N, C-alpha and C positions, 0 to 999 in steps of 0.2 A: 730671211726665208730658209727654212730647214725642211728638207724632204724626208728626213729620217722619221719613221713612225715611232711613237713612244710606246711604253709598255701597255698603256690603256688601249691604244689603237690595235696593237697586236693581239691583245687578249680578246677584244671584241671580234676581230677577224677570225681568230681561232675558235671561239665559241660558236660563231655563225657557221663556220665550216663544219664543225662536228655535228651541230644540230641538223643542218641541211643534208649532209651526207647520209645521215640516219633516216631522215623523214621523207626526202624527195625520191619518188619512184616514177620512172618514165616508161615502164614496161608497156602500159596501155597504148602508148603512142608509137611503138615499134612494130606496127603491123599495117598492111595495106588498108587504105580507107579510113585510117584513124582520124579522129577530130578531137578538139579540146575536151578533156575529161572533166565534165562539170562537177562531179562529186569530189574528185581529187582537188579541183580548183578551190572549192569551198572548204574542204577539209584542211588544205594547207594554210588557208587564211586563218582558220581557227587556231592552228598550231602557232602561227606567227604572232597572232594577237596575244597568245599566252606567254610568248617570249618578251612582250612589251615593245616590239618594233613598230607597232602602229602609231606610237607617240614619239617616234625617234626625233622628229623635227618640231614637234609641238612644244612651245615654251613651258617651263615648269609652272608658270602662273595659270596655265590652262590644264594642268594635270599631266603634261608630257615630260619627256626627258630633256628636250632643248639642246640636242647635240649638234655639232658643227657638220659642215659638208665633208670634212675629212673623216669624221666618224661614219657618216652616211655612206661614204665610199667603201668602207670596210664591209658593210652589210650588202650594199648593192653589188659589189664585186662577187661575193659568194652566191648571191641570188643569180647573177649572170653566169657564173661558173657552172652551177648545177642546173641551169635552165628552169628554176623552180616555178612551176605553174601556180600562180596566185595573183590576186588583185593588188599586191603590194605596191607596184610602180604606179598604177592608176590612182590609188589612194594617196600616195606620196605627192604626186603632181597636184592633185586637188587640194591637198593640205597646204602646199606652198602657195597656191593661188589664193586660198582663203586668208592665209596669214598676211599676204601683201595687199590684197584687194578688198577684203571684207571689212565691215564696220565693227566696232568694238562689241556691239550687241550681238552681231552674228557670230563672232568668234567665241564669246562667252556661252552662247547657246549651243554651238555645234562642236567646237574643238575638244571639250572634255570627253564627249562620247567617242570621238575619233581616237583620242589617246587611249581610251579604255578598250578600244576594239569593238564597240557595240554599234558604231556607225561608220559608214564609208563615204568618201568623197571621190569625185572624178571630174576631169576637165574635158570639155568638148569645144574645140576651137577650130577644127579643120573643115575646109570646104570639100566638095565632091572630088576635087583634084588633089586633095591632101595639102593644100596651101594653108598657111596659118597667118598670112599677111592681113593687115587691118582693112583692106579694100573690099573684102568679100561681103556681099549683101544677100547671101543665101538665107540668112536669118535676120528678121527684123523685130524691133520692139516698139510698141505703141502704148502710150499711157492710157489707162482706163480707170473706171471707178474702183476696180479691184486691185489696181497696181499696173505694172507693165505686162502686156500680153505679148507673148513670143510666138512668132509664126515663121516656120521655115525648117531648115535641116542643118545638121552638122555631121561630119563623117570622121572616121578613124579616131574615135574617142576610146582611149585605152581604159579598159575595165569599167565602162559605163554600166554594163549589165550587172545588176545586183547592188549598185551604189545607192545610198540613201539620199544623197544630194549631188546635183550636177552644177558645175559652174560653166556657163556658156557665154560666149561673146556674141553680140548682135549689133546691127546698125540701129542706133537710137534715133527714131524719127523726130523726136523732140529737139535733140541737140545737133542732129546731123553728123554725129561722130560715133565711133565705136564705144560700146559700153559692155560691162560684164554684169551678169545676173545670176542669182542663186535660185535653183529650181528644185522643188521637192519631187522626187521621182514617184511618189504615190499619186501624182496628178493623173487623172484619166485622159488628159489631153497630151500625154507624152508617150512616145513609142521608142523603145530601145531594142534593136535587133543586132545579134552577134553576126559579124560579117564572115563570109567564107574566106578566111585570112590564111596566108601562107604559113604563118608561124603557129604551129599546133600547141605551143606552150603558153600562148597569150590570147586573151580575148580583146578584140578590137571591134568597135560597134558603130553602127549607124544610129543617129538620134534624130527623131522627127518631133517637132513641137507644133501642135495644132491649136494654138491659142491658149497655152497654159500660162499661169501667172508666174512671173519671176520677180524676186526681190532685187532691187538695184544695189550693187555694191558701192564702195567708196568711189568718188570721182577718179577716173583713170587718167594717168599721164604716161607718156612714152617710157619714162624711167620705170614705172611700175610693171609694165608688160615685159620690158627688158630683164627686170629682176627675176620674174617668173620663168621666162623663156630660157635664160642662161642656166638656171638650175635644172630645167628639163633636159637641155642639151648635155649638161654634165652627167645627169643620171643615165642617159642612154650611152654616153661614152664610157662610163664606169662599167656597165654591163658588157659593152663591146671589148674593152681591154681585158677583162677577166675571162670572157669567152675565148678570146684569142690565145691567152695563156693556157687555157684548158685544152683547146684543140691542138696546140703545140705539144703539150704533155702526152696526150693520147696518141698523136702521130709518131712522136719520138719513141714511145714505148713499143708501138707496133713495128717500127722500123728495126728495132733490136730483135724482135721475135720472128718476124717473117723471113724465111730463108728462100733464096732463089739462086740457082746455080752453085749450091753448096755453101753459101755464106749469107749472113743477114743482109737484107737490102740496105740497111743503114750504113753499111761499109762502102757502098758505091758512091762515087763522087757526086753524081747528079742529085742523089737523095740528100747527101750532106749539105750541098749548096742550098737546096730548097729549105731544109730545116734551119740552116743558119739565117736565111732571109726571114723566116717566120719568127725566129728568136729576136732578131733586130726589131721587127715590127711590134712584137709583144712588149719588149722593154720600152720602146719609145711611146707606145700607147699608154702604158702604165704611168710613165713620167708625165705625159700630157694631162692625164686624169688627175694626178696628185697636184699638179700645178693649178689646174682649174679649181680643185677642191680648196686649196689654200687661198686662191684669189677670191673665191666666193665667200669663204668663211671670214676673211678679213675685210670684205667689201672693198677690195682693192680697185683702183681706177681701171686696171686692165682685165677685170673680171669677164666682161663680154668677149674680149679678144681671146682670153684663155678658154672659155667655154666653147666658142666656135672652133678654135684650133683642135680642142680635144675631140669634139664630135666628128669633125671632118677626118682627122687622121685615124682615130680609133675605129670608126665605121669602115673606112677603106681597108685598114689592116685586117679587120675581122672577116670581111668578104674575101679578100685575097687568100688569107690563111685557111679558110674553110675549103676553098677550091683546091688549094695545094694539098690539103689533107686527103681529100677524096682521090686525087691523082696518085698519091703515095700508097694509099690503101688499095688502090686498084679496083677490080670489079666488085669486091665485097663492100667497098665504100659506098657503092650506089644502092645497096639493098636497104629495105625498111628495117631489117633486124639490127643494123648498126645505128649508133647515135649521130653519125656524121651529118645526116640530112637534117636533123633537128637543129644543129648548130648553124648549118648553111642557111636554113630558112630564117632563123633568128637574126643572123648577120644581115641578110638582105632586107628583112623587115625593119630592123633598127636603122639601117642606112637611109631609109626613105622617110621614116617618121620625123616630123617637125623639121623638114628640109633636108635635101640630099647633100652630099659632100661638096658638090660643085657650088651650090648656093652658099654654103658656109665658108668655103675657100674665098669666094668673092667678098663675103663679109669680113674675113680676116684681112684682105687687102685694104678694104675701105677703112676698117678700124685702125690698122697700122698706119695708114696715111694720115688719118685724123690725129693720131697720137704724135706723129712726127711734125705735124704742121705747127 
């Protein structure tokens, strides 16, 4: 196990940083009453597609780059650092789901277009409470002459608006178990609404299926869903770790410039202690993400444990550091004109998506006990 990034990883990270620093503009979100900037959202997606990132995890046999999770962490980190508003994460999650759960025919039909950036995928598996466990029956699937008819709802679907294909999970009335289905978003029986979501840099959607036809994916096993879920947790953790590092950099720079009682506030012990705590959390979150990226890339036995650890720690670190940042900035940190609130909202949103930190810490305990048994 080697956590040192090689030249290719560093080059990918640097190119992503240069590109996003140039292209990502958040000015429209820095005013009262702002909402997700739809034009900017779509425009950023077109720029990202031109960079080839849409096929980052798609195997070369389907026209993609076929890169590892360590490579993905380089791009995801820069996306999280800049809060880049785009459907990149939703498409990435949907791509992972189709790679693992789709049939060969479905992959051949859809993945080349995804890799080329001409089609988008999204995954919709949350219930109204945000739970992604397999006991939810808010969406059901019944076999008919046209195929499976899907009736019900899914919530908190990242970037479902504008996607060409949705992958949804439903209670299969035929088998009595959870199944995954591919849905064409052009269906008249599908409604996708963007939620009034706290994170202004990301679209999260409610999905309602009113009898639309779904293509059944390959038979689902617990290991299949674990494979997809672990990568989603890793992706969110990668964003959180990079966001934590960015908010630390912003806050440390401000502490050097802001003068109170004749000297920079960074010279006061209380500020130093808080920044030191933030640095420790940022470093540990980054290591947790790299460990999870390595474990997932190598299909290591501890991959699920590593992903749960990374999500739980990085999400908590992000929330804590964004709060500390606003305290150090003082009154100006509470204003719309500063970016602090955007990072705070992303931190809290990521902490809740696909399970909160308490749930994943419980999973860490269970998985550790299983490994020790």
